[in-house]
C-alpha positions as CSV (number, residue, x, y, z in Angstrom):
1,M,4.7,-0.8,6.6
2,L,7.6,1.6,7.0
3,K,8.2,2.8,10.5
4,T,8.7,6.4,9.3
5,E,5.3,6.6,7.6
6,E,1.7,6.8,8.9
7,K,0.5,3.4,10.0
8,S,-2.4,3.7,7.7
9,I,0.0,3.3,4.7
10,L,0.4,-0.4,4.0
11,R,2.8,-1.4,1.3
12,V,2.8,-4.7,-0.7
13,L,6.1,-6.0,-1.7
14,E,7.2,-9.3,-3.4
15,V,10.5,-10.2,-1.6
16,L,13.1,-11.1,-4.2
17,E,16.2,-11.4,-2.0
18,V,17.2,-11.4,1.6
19,V,20.8,-10.0,2.0
20,D,22.8,-11.3,5.0
21,G,19.7,-11.6,7.1
22,Q,19.8,-7.9,7.6
23,Q,18.1,-6.4,4.5
24,L,15.5,-7.4,1.9
25,I,15.1,-6.4,-1.7
26,G,11.6,-6.4,-3.0
27,W,9.4,-5.5,-6.0
28,H,6.7,-3.0,-5.1
29,Y,3.1,-3.8,-6.0
30,I,0.8,-0.8,-6.7
31,H,-3.0,-0.2,-7.1
32,R,-3.5,-0.2,-10.9
33,A,-6.5,2.2,-11.1
34,P,-6.0,5.3,-13.1
35,G,-5.8,8.7,-11.4
36,A,-4.2,9.9,-8.2
37,F,-2.8,7.2,-5.9
38,N,-4.2,6.9,-2.4
39,P,-1.6,5.2,-0.2
40,E,-4.2,4.7,2.5
41,L,-6.6,2.7,0.3
42,P,-7.7,-0.4,2.2
43,L,-6.2,-3.6,1.0
44,A,-9.6,-5.1,0.0
45,Q,-10.2,-2.3,-2.4
46,R,-6.8,-2.5,-4.1
47,R,-6.2,-4.3,-7.4
48,L,-2.4,-4.8,-7.4
49,M,0.1,-5.1,-10.1
50,P,3.9,-5.1,-10.1
51,E,5.3,-1.6,-10.4
52,W,7.2,-0.8,-13.6
53,A,8.5,2.6,-14.8
54,H,9.1,3.5,-18.4
55,L,12.9,4.1,-18.8
56,R,12.4,7.4,-20.7
57,T,9.2,8.9,-19.2
58,Q,9.2,7.2,-15.8
59,Q,5.4,6.7,-16.3
60,R,4.1,3.8,-14.3
61,A,2.5,1.2,-16.5
62,R,2.3,-2.5,-17.2
63,P,4.6,-3.2,-20.1
64,K,3.1,-4.9,-23.1
65,R,4.6,-8.3,-24.1
66,G,7.8,-7.7,-25.9
67,T,8.4,-4.2,-24.6
68,E,9.8,-5.1,-21.1
69,D,13.2,-3.9,-22.1
70,Q,11.8,-0.3,-22.2
71,Y,10.8,-0.5,-18.5
72,E,12.4,-1.1,-15.2
73,K,11.1,-2.8,-12.1
74,I,10.6,-0.5,-9.1
75,L,12.5,-2.2,-6.3
76,G,12.9,-1.2,-2.7
77,E,15.8,-2.1,-0.4
78,Y,14.9,-2.1,3.3
79,S,16.8,-3.0,6.4
80,F,14.9,-5.1,8.9
81,G,14.7,-2.2,11.4
82,E,13.0,0.1,8.9
83,F,9.7,-1.8,8.5
84,M,7.1,-3.7,10.4
85,L,5.8,-6.9,8.8
86,V,2.0,-7.1,9.0
87,A,1.3,-10.1,6.8
88,A,3.6,-12.4,4.8
89,G,3.6,-15.5,2.6
90,F,0.4,-15.1,0.6
91,H,-0.5,-15.4,-3.1
92,M,-2.4,-12.7,-4.9
93,Q,-5.8,-13.7,-6.1
94,S,-7.0,-13.2,-9.6
95,D,-7.2,-9.7,-10.8
96,G,-4.7,-8.6,-8.2
97,K,-6.9,-9.0,-5.2
98,V,-5.5,-9.3,-1.8
99,P,-6.9,-12.5,-0.1
100,T,-9.6,-11.9,2.6
101,P,-7.6,-13.6,5.4
102,V,-4.7,-11.2,4.7
103,C,-7.0,-8.2,4.8
104,A,-8.4,-9.4,8.1
105,R,-4.9,-9.8,9.5
106,A,-4.1,-6.2,8.4
107,D,-7.4,-4.9,9.8
108,A,-6.6,-6.5,13.2
109,W,-3.2,-4.9,13.2
110,L,-4.6,-1.5,12.2
111,R,-7.1,-1.7,15.0
112,R,-4.4,-2.4,17.5
113,V,-2.3,0.6,16.4
114,A,-5.2,3.0,16.0
115,S,-5.0,4.1,19.7
116,S,-1.5,5.5,19.1
117,S,-2.0,6.4,15.4
118,P,-5.6,7.5,14.8
119,R,-5.2,7.7,11.0
120,A,-4.8,3.9,11.0
121,V,-8.6,3.5,10.7
122,L,-8.3,4.8,7.1
123,G,-6.6,1.6,6.0
124,I,-9.2,-0.8,7.5
125,S,-10.9,-2.9,4.9
126,E,-14.0,-4.0,6.9
127,P,-14.6,-1.1,9.2
128,T,-17.2,-1.1,12.0
129,E,-19.8,1.7,12.3
130,A,-17.6,3.6,14.7
131,E,-14.6,3.2,12.4
132,L,-16.6,4.5,9.4
133,K,-17.4,7.7,11.4
134,K,-13.7,8.1,12.2
135,Q,-12.8,7.5,8.5
136,A,-15.4,10.1,7.4
137,A,-14.0,12.6,9.9
138,F,-10.5,12.2,8.4
139,Q,-11.7,12.3,4.9
140,G,-13.7,15.5,5.7
141,K,-10.5,17.1,7.0
142,A,-8.7,16.2,3.9
143,R,-11.4,17.7,1.7
144,A,-11.4,20.9,3.9
145,K,-7.6,21.2,3.4
146,V,-8.0,20.9,-0.3
147,V,-10.8,23.5,-0.5
148,S,-9.0,26.0,1.8
149,W,-5.8,25.6,-0.3
150,V,-7.6,26.1,-3.6
151,T,-9.5,29.3,-2.5
């Protein structure tokens, strides 16, 4: 989670290199469902894949075997002061699922930070009844903003 973003936005990154113990370089993993990306989607609902961009169009897609040279990996470079590590050292399950214990660790962290960052409830994978109400309130505000912007 980047310290400059809402705490409800959890990123998944495969660390490729640690530079001088001060910085890391990693390959971003994104939810592969079509349509608009929801950065606050709970981890348990995500089906992750490594992020690639077509060199000409910049469209995000998984390259077909033999066409990898037409794509580039989307990497991020982060200094250790820029992010907060929520969970580390896990293997993705089949179909790009995040393991349940990792989701539980993320949920526990999101609950701790929700008192200072109320939007954090949006990223909880297994919300309580009270958290579901808070999620609905935030989602209702988002819909209201879209409707008032369109009209």
